[in-house]
Structures are given as structure tokens and as C-alpha cells.
C-alpha positions in Angstrom: 48.8 -6.3 -47.0 50.8 -8.9 -44.8 48.9 -11.3 -42.6 48.2 -10.2 -38.9 48.8 -13.3 -36.9 45.8 -14.1 -35.2 43.4 -12.6 -32.7 44.4 -12.5 -29.0 42.2 -14.2 -27.3 39.0 -17.2 -27.5 36.1 -17.6 -25.9 35.9 -21.9 -25.4 33.0 -23.9 -27.1 32.0 -27.0 -24.9 34.2 -30.3 -25.3 33.9 -31.9 -28.6 32.2 -35.3 -27.8 33.4 -38.1 -29.8 30.3 -38.1 -32.0 28.6 -34.7 -31.6 28.9 -31.1 -30.2 26.7 -30.6 -27.1 27.1 -26.5 -26.8 29.1 -24.0 -28.3 30.0 -20.4 -28.6 31.5 -18.7 -31.2 35.8 -18.5 -30.6 37.0 -15.6 -33.0 36.2 -12.6 -31.6 38.1 -9.9 -29.3 34.6 -9.2 -26.9 32.8 -11.9 -25.6 29.8 -13.8 -27.7 26.0 -13.0 -27.2 23.6 -15.5 -27.6 19.8 -15.1 -28.2 17.7 -18.1 -27.2 15.3 -18.8 -29.5 11.9 -18.8 -27.3 12.5 -14.7 -26.9 12.6 -14.5 -30.8 9.8 -13.5 -33.1 8.2 -17.0 -33.8 6.0 -17.6 -37.1 3.9 -21.4 -37.0 6.1 -22.8 -34.2 6.1 -23.8 -30.4 8.3 -23.0 -27.7 8.7 -26.3 -25.7 10.9 -27.9 -23.1 9.6 -31.8 -22.9 13.2 -32.5 -24.6 16.2 -32.1 -21.8 19.7 -30.9 -23.3 18.5 -26.8 -24.2 20.0 -23.8 -22.4 17.6 -21.0 -21.5 13.6 -22.3 -20.6 13.2 -24.1 -23.4 13.2 -24.5 -27.4 11.3 -23.9 -30.7 9.3 -26.7 -32.4 8.9 -25.2 -36.2 5.3 -26.1 -37.6 5.8 -28.7 -40.3 5.6 -26.7 -43.1 7.5 -24.4 -45.6 6.7 -21.4 -44.3 7.7 -21.4 -40.7 10.4 -19.4 -39.4 12.4 -17.5 -36.3 13.5 -13.8 -36.1 15.9 -12.9 -33.7 16.4 -9.0 -33.3 20.5 -8.9 -32.7 22.3 -5.8 -31.7 25.9 -5.2 -32.4 28.5 -2.3 -31.6 29.8 -2.1 -35.0 29.1 -3.4 -39.0 31.2 -6.0 -40.3 31.3 -9.6 -40.4 29.9 -11.9 -37.7 29.6 -15.5 -37.1 26.5 -16.8 -36.7 26.2 -20.5 -34.5 22.6 -22.2 -34.5 22.0 -25.0 -31.7 19.7 -27.1 -32.6 18.6 -30.4 -32.5 16.8 -32.8 -34.8 16.0 -36.4 -33.8 14.8 -37.9 -37.5 17.3 -39.2 -39.8 16.9 -36.5 -42.6 18.1 -33.0 -43.3 15.9 -30.2 -42.0 17.3 -27.4 -43.7 16.7 -23.7 -43.0 17.4 -20.3 -45.1 19.1 -17.3 -43.1 18.7 -14.3 -44.1 19.7 -10.9 -42.7 17.9 -7.8 -42.7 15.9 -9.1 -45.4 18.5 -10.7 -47.5 19.8 -14.2 -48.1 22.9 -15.2 -46.7 22.5 -18.7 -46.5 20.2 -21.0 -48.9 19.5 -24.3 -47.8 21.6 -24.4 -45.0 21.9 -28.4 -43.6 20.4 -28.8 -39.9 20.8 -32.6 -40.4 19.7 -35.6 -38.1 21.3 -35.1 -34.3 20.8 -38.6 -33.2 17.8 -37.9 -30.6 15.6 -34.6 -29.8 18.2 -34.2 -26.8 21.3 -34.4 -28.9 22.5 -31.1 -30.2 24.4 -29.6 -32.2 25.6 -26.4 -33.5 25.6 -25.3 -37.7 27.6 -21.9 -38.2 27.7 -19.5 -41.2 29.0 -15.7 -41.6 27.1 -12.5 -42.4 27.9 -8.7 -42.7 25.9 -7.3 -39.7 25.1 -3.3 -39.9 26.2 -1.6 -36.5 22.6 -1.1 -34.5 19.4 -3.7 -34.7 19.8 -6.2 -36.9 16.8 -8.8 -38.0 17.8 -12.5 -38.1 15.7 -14.9 -39.6 15.6 -18.4 -39.9 13.1 -20.3 -42.7 11.9 -24.0 -43.2 12.1 -24.7 -46.7 10.8 -28.3 -46.4 7.6 -29.9 -45.4 8.9 -31.3 -42.7 9.7 -27.7 -41.5 12.7 -27.0 -39.2 14.8 -28.4 -36.2 14.5 -27.9 -32.8 15.8 -24.5 -32.8 17.7 -23.8 -29.1 19.8 -20.4 -29.8 21.7 -18.3 -31.9 25.3 -17.4 -30.6 26.3 -14.0 -32.7 30.1 -13.4 -32.3 32.7 -10.9 -34.1 35.3 -12.3 -36.9 38.2 -10.1 -36.7 38.8 -9.9 -40.7 42.5 -8.6 -40.2 43.6 -12.0 -38.2 42.1 -15.5 -39.4 43.3 -17.6 -42.8 40.1 -17.8 -43.4 38.7 -14.1 -43.1 42.0 -12.8 -44.7 42.2 -15.8 -47.6 38.5 -16.3 -48.5 37.1 -19.3 -50.9 40.3 -21.0 -52.3 40.5 -22.0 -56.1 43.5 -23.6 -58.0 45.1 -20.9 -60.7 47.6 -22.4 -62.5 49.3 -25.0 -60.4 48.7 -23.0 -57.2 46.3 -22.6 -54.2 45.4 -19.1 -54.6 43.3 -16.9 -52.1 40.0 -14.9 -52.8 42.5 -11.9 -54.1 43.8 -14.5 -56.9 47.4 -14.8 -54.7 48.9 -18.0 -54.4 49.3 -18.8 -50.5 51.0 -21.7 -48.4 48.8 -23.3 -46.0 50.4 -24.8 -43.1 48.5 -27.0 -40.1 48.4 -30.7 -38.7 46.5 -33.8 -39.6 44.1 -35.7 -36.8 45.0 -39.1 -35.9 42.2 -41.8 -37.0 38.8 -40.0 -35.1 38.1 -43.5 -34.4 40.7 -43.8 -32.0 42.3 -40.2 -30.9 38.8 -38.3 -31.1 39.8 -37.4 -27.1 43.1 -35.1 -28.5 40.0 -33.3 -30.8 38.5 -30.7 -28.2 38.1 -27.4 -27.2 41.7 -26.6 -25.7 43.4 -28.8 -28.3 41.9 -27.1 -31.2 42.4 -23.7 -29.3 46.5 -24.4 -28.8 46.5 -25.6 -32.7 45.0 -21.9 -33.8 46.5 -19.4 -31.3 49.7 -21.5 -29.8 50.5 -22.6 -33.1 48.9 -20.3 -35.5 47.7 -23.0 -37.8 45.9 -22.4 -41.1 44.2 -25.7 -41.4 43.1 -29.1 -39.8 42.9 -32.3 -41.5 40.4 -34.3 -40.6 41.4 -38.2 -40.8 38.4 -40.3 -41.5 39.3 -44.0 -41.4 37.1 -45.6 -43.6 38.1 -49.1 -42.8 40.0 -50.2 -39.5 37.2 -49.3 -37.5 35.9 -46.1 -39.3 33.5 -44.8 -40.9 32.2 -48.0 -42.7 31.3 -49.7 -38.9 28.9 -46.7 -38.2 28.5 -43.9 -41.0 25.8 -41.8 -38.8 28.2 -41.3 -36.1 31.4 -40.5 -38.2 29.7 -38.5 -40.5 28.4 -36.3 -37.6 31.9 -36.0 -36.1 33.2 -34.8 -39.1 30.5 -32.0 -39.2 31.4 -31.1 -35.7 35.3 -30.7 -36.6 34.1 -28.6 -39.5 32.3 -26.1 -37.3 35.2 -26.4 -34.5 37.6 -25.1 -37.1 35.1 -22.7 -38.7 35.1 -20.7 -35.3 38.4 -20.9 -35.6 39.5 -19.2 -38.6 40.9 -22.4 -39.5 40.5 -24.1 -43.2 38.9 -27.6 -42.8 40.6 -30.4 -45.0 38.0 -33.3 -45.0 40.1 -36.9 -45.3 38.7 -39.7 -46.6 41.2 -41.9 -45.2 40.8 -45.1 -47.8 43.8 -47.2 -46.9 43.1 -50.8 -47.4 41.6 -51.5 -50.1 43.8 -49.5 -51.6 42.0 -49.1 -54.7 39.5 -45.9 -53.9 36.7 -47.5 -56.3 35.9 -50.4 -53.7 34.7 -47.6 -51.4 32.8 -45.5 -54.3 29.3 -45.6 -53.5 30.4 -45.1 -49.3 32.4 -41.7 -50.6 29.1 -40.2 -52.9 26.6 -40.4 -49.6 29.5 -39.0 -47.3 30.7 -36.1 -49.7 26.9 -35.4 -50.6 25.7 -34.8 -47.2 28.8 -33.1 -46.2 28.9 -30.4 -49.0 25.7 -29.9 -48.8 25.7 -29.2 -45.4 28.6 -26.7 -45.7 28.6 -25.6 -48.9 27.9 -22.1 -47.7 31.2 -21.9 -45.4 34.4 -20.7 -47.9 36.7 -23.0 -45.8 36.1 -26.4 -47.0 38.6 -29.0 -48.6 37.6 -32.2 -49.8 40.4 -34.8 -50.4 38.3 -37.7 -51.8 41.3 -40.3 -51.4 43.8 -40.6 -49.1 46.5 -43.2 -50.4 45.6 -45.3 -53.3 47.9 -48.1 -53.5 47.9 -51.5 -55.5 46.0 -49.5 -58.2 46.5 -48.2 -61.4 46.7 -44.3 -62.0 43.9 -44.8 -64.3 41.4 -46.7 -61.9 42.0 -43.3 -59.3 41.8 -41.2 -62.5 38.2 -42.9 -63.1 37.3 -42.8 -59.4 38.0 -39.0 -59.4 36.3 -37.9 -62.3 33.4 -40.1 -60.7 33.4 -37.8 -57.6 34.5 -34.3 -58.5 30.9 -34.0 -59.9 29.3 -35.2 -56.6 30.7 -32.3 -54.8 30.0 -29.6 -57.4 26.7 -30.6 -57.5 26.3 -29.6 -53.8 29.4 -27.1 -53.7 30.7 -25.5 -57.3 33.6 -23.8 -55.4 35.3 -26.1 -53.3 38.7 -27.0 -53.9 38.7 -31.2 -54.4 42.4 -33.0 -53.7 43.0 -36.3 -55.1 45.4 -39.0 -53.6 48.7 -40.5 -56.1 49.2 -43.5 -57.0 51.9 -45.5 -54.7 50.4 -44.1 -51.0 50.5 -40.4 -52.5 54.0 -41.0 -53.9 53.4 -39.7 -57.4 53.4 -43.0 -58.3 56.7 -44.3 -56.8 55.9 -46.4 -54.0 54.5 -48.5 -56.8 57.3 -48.2 -59.2 55.8 -45.8 -61.1 56.2 -42.2 -61.3 54.7 -38.7 -61.8 54.4 -39.0 -65.5 51.1 -41.5 -65.2 49.4 -38.0 -63.9 51.0 -35.7 -66.5 50.2 -37.7 -69.7 47.3 -38.9 -68.4 45.3 -35.9 -66.4 41.7 -35.9 -64.0 39.1 -34.3 -66.6 38.0 -31.5 -64.0 39.1 -27.9 -62.5 39.9 -26.7 -59.4 41.3 -29.4 -57.7 44.6 -30.5 -56.7 46.8 -33.7 -56.4 48.3 -34.9 -52.8 51.8 -36.2 -52.2 53.1 -37.6 -49.2 56.5 -38.4 -47.7 58.1 -39.6 -44.4 61.6 -37.8 -44.1 63.4 -40.9 -42.9 61.9 -43.3 -45.5 61.6 -40.9 -48.6 65.0 -39.6 -50.2 66.2 -38.4 -53.5 64.0 -40.4 -56.0 60.8 -39.6 -53.9 62.2 -35.4 -53.9 62.8 -36.0 -57.5 59.5 -37.0 -58.1 57.6 -34.0 -56.0 60.6 -31.5 -58.1 59.5 -32.5 -61.3 56.1 -32.1 -60.7 55.9 -29.1 -59.0 55.7 -27.1 -61.6 53.6 -29.7 -63.8 50.6 -30.3 -61.9 49.0 -28.6 -58.7 50.0 -30.0 -55.6 49.5 -30.1 -51.7 51.4 -32.5 -49.2 48.6 -33.9 -47.0 50.5 -35.7 -44.7 54.2 -35.9 -43.9 56.3 -37.0 -41.1 59.7 -36.3 -40.0 60.2 -40.1 -39.5 59.7 -43.4 -41.0 57.0 -44.4 -43.1 55.6 -46.1 -40.3 55.2 -42.7 -38.1 57.5 -43.7 -35.8 61.4 -44.4 -35.4 64.4 -41.9 -35.0 63.5 -37.9 -36.9 65.3 -37.2 -39.8 64.5 -33.4 -38.9 67.2 -32.5 -41.8 65.8 -34.4 -44.7 62.4 -33.1 -43.7 63.7 -29.3 -43.6 64.8 -30.2 -47.6 61.3 -31.1 -48.1 59.5 -28.2 -46.4 62.0 -25.6 -47.9 61.2 -26.5 -51.1 57.4 -26.8 -50.6 57.8 -23.1 -49.2 59.7 -22.2 -52.3 57.1 -23.2 -54.5 53.9 -22.3 -52.0 53.1 -26.2 -51.7 50.9 -26.1 -48.8 51.1 -29.0 -45.8 49.9 -30.9 -43.0 52.0 -33.0 -40.3 50.9 -36.1 -39.6 49.7 -36.1 -36.4 47.8 -34.3 -33.7 47.7 -37.1 -31.4 49.5 -38.4 -28.3 49.8 -41.9 -30.0 53.1 -43.7 -28.4 54.6 -43.5 -31.9 57.6 -40.8 -32.5 55.4 -39.3 -35.2 52.3 -38.0 -32.7 53.1 -34.7 -31.7 52.0 -35.1 -27.6 53.7 -37.1 -25.6 51.5 -39.8 -23.8 48.6 -39.1 -21.8 48.6 -35.3 -22.6 45.1 -35.7 -24.2 43.8 -36.5 -20.9 44.2 -33.4 -20.0 43.7 -29.9 -21.3 47.1 -28.5 -21.1 48.0 -28.4 -25.1 50.1 -24.8 -25.1 53.6 -24.7 -25.2 56.3 -27.4 -26.1 56.7 -29.0 -22.5 53.7 -31.3 -23.6 55.5 -32.3 -27.0 57.6 -34.8 -28.3 60.9 -33.6 -30.3 58.7 -34.0 -33.9 55.8 -31.6 -32.2 58.6 -29.3 -31.1 60.0 -29.1 -34.8 56.8 -29.0 -36.7 54.9 -25.9 -34.3 57.7 -24.2 -34.8 57.4 -24.6 -38.9 54.0 -23.7 -38.4 54.1 -21.2 -36.2 56.2 -18.9 -39.2 53.8 -19.4 -42.0 52.6 -17.6 -45.0 52.1 -13.8 -45.0 49.1 -14.2 -47.3 49.4 -11.4 -49.5 46.2 -9.7 -50.7 47.7 -7.4 -53.4 
């Protein structure tokens, strides 16, 4: 089977705000999604209330603070198959209130996370997928802790076209040998875009732009670039964690993989942020463990630090993620700003001779085509058949993300990556003034992101190469 390029239409969700999703509907169907208000569901040990604003319909359901409280929605669908289930909720506490989700008596999501939203008037959406039968289905959410569940506003049900989206085709990824393989054990190449730092350019990551990325660019993966310092995570961990949750849900609804980028840059030693990383990835992995589209990148660009120190960090972090999500693929940045050590005067031999003691992970490589020529390309070439690699960041310009585009050297790299089925995400999906930002300045203030008229030369070039993506073999 070869890949069918995307679904024909999207049903837009509400605009993605800087800190949370306000409302959402599913976006991967060929027909309109259907919303079921929680106040119309069968309620066991809970009450309908309307004392907190922001709900849809006539109110929301406040679960009783017991482990046996539940809601059961009666859902009717025209045909059997996979459906997305998007639960809109508010949780004014700082404590996760997970729910078990069952369909027709069978558990489909165990301890699905519903973390704090900041206030009882602030709503977010959690999405999972499940197979439904034609006709009537009973979808039950049940509290699993003594504090009960979150305030439940609604459930939106939408079909998932199993022949259209990258995630629906490829499912849970895994590393097989030195390749990234799909659920059928076939090597694949993912292509997509990286956001700019979400502390600066969240306005570029919203409904219209993500719709364009999914259906006009035909991207497979969204890299969510969350800086740790430089005005990022350390300034407000709750805010930035919630932003990442929201972007994961947006990628999920569009059938794209969500690459969660722990964008440590300065300091270059990832161990300096070890405690923060453990806290962040524990929550991310716990909440999204039921999804099949999450990839964890635990160190963006280690620099001025030994490979041994990076290896030590990775061997502490990977078990943290595995404890929550045993199947998720983990990426680890290489030394020398992701250059396999070249920019630090080292080489890939450091890694090959002292590999990370773990499975189902990949090493990352970064290049900027107008700065990184023969020495970098040769290191990549030598490493490609020895260790599993993914290019989580590259540009057609200089290493500053600016300057003249070198499309010739860029194509040399991309041809090689295609020949080895090494996936990549390009830097960056914003309207920054630099030449490496794909959109013209001012684009993100509007809602027009399709076509080439809004793109800089690098954007036109990279969009064209994302659109000619892998066939995703299934047999």
C-alpha cells in the first residue's frame, strides 16, 4: 500500500492561545464532527453546574470527589472504524485528575491525563482515539483518584481517515536497527517543520497555520520548540508545559507526529537542566502515553560538553520517559550543537565507541547548508549506517538561521537523507525577519498561510520538498 495524500477538508478548531486551547473540534474527518454536551450524558456521582463561565451548552459536569464518579455518553456514528474523542474540560487545581476511558465496556485509555488548566474558567482539550461500531456506542469516562475528575464540558467525536494521515498509516513508531520504522516494521522518512521558540512566536502556531502545514504542505511532523532558558520554560513551567500540551493536541487532531523539543541551548550541558527535564517529561509522557504520535527530544543542541556527560544525562532521562510511556521513541542531541561532535572538534567516533545504553532511541544531527560543508556531510555519511539518526533541525542558510540560501548544498543533504530514510524537520515555521523563517514578516498576524505568496524563498523551497514525502510502505 502507498500513501494517500491527506484528507480533503478540515473542520477548524478555535485559535490556539499562548497558554491554552480555548475550544476545539476534531479535524481529521470527511464529515462534520459531532459534539456531545456533558450535561446530557448519564451522570454517576456528579452534578450539572454553570457557576464557572467558558462552558459550551448549558453547563458542565462537576464530578464528585470519589474514585467511582463517571459520565457515559451515548454516541451514534454511521460506520465502524477509528474515531477521535476530544474531551473539553477545566481543572482549576494544580493536580492532574486522570480518567479511564472505555468504549462499549472495553478500556481504550488508561489514566488519560487531565492536568490543571490554571482556572475553572480556563478550558483545554484532551484527545484520544478509539474504534467505534456502527450505530450506538457507550463512551464512559471514570475517575480514578479520590479527587474525582475535572469539570467535564463536552465530548467531540470525529472520524479518522485511516488511509490519509501519517499517524493513521504508520501508527506507533519504533527504532529498528538504524532506521525509524512504522507499525508494520517498515523504515520510513518523516518530513516536517519546527516552530520557532514558542515564547516568541506562538502567534505563528494557530489553527490556520497548522491547517496549512497539514493539508497544504502535507507535513508529517511538527517539532514543538520549547526553549528552557532565554525567556522560556524556566520562567513559567506551568505556562510552557500547558502550551506544549496544546500543540500536541493540535498535531494529533491533524494526524501529524508531535516532536517535543527540550530546546536547551545555553547552558550547553543538558545536565544543568536535568531536574527540570525530569519534571517536564514526566508530565508530558504521563498525559500523552495513550497516543501513538509522540516523539521525545530530550536535548536540543548540547555544546561545550563531553559526549560522556551527554550520555550520562540521556541514561538518566530515558528511564523517566519509559516509566510513563514505554513505547515512545526518544531523541538525544549529539555534541557540538548537534553536529556529531564536529563543531566541538570531535567526531561521530565518540558516540560509536561509547553508545547510549538504551533501546528505541535515535541520535540527532543539525546542519545549516551555507555553513556546514564537507566535514559535516562526511561525518553524517559515516554515521548513517552505524547509528540511528534523525535531523531535527536544519536550514538552507548559515548557522545563524540568516543570510543567503545555499539550495545546492541543501539538496545534497536532502538527497542523502532520502536515500537513507533519515527524517527531518526544518527551522523554522515563523515570520521572523531572518531568511530561515519560512513566512514573510507580518504573515502570522493574519490567517492566510497556504500557497507560496506568503513565503520567503526558503519557505517556497522547503514546502515543495515536504510535499514530495515518503510513500509510507505497509507491506
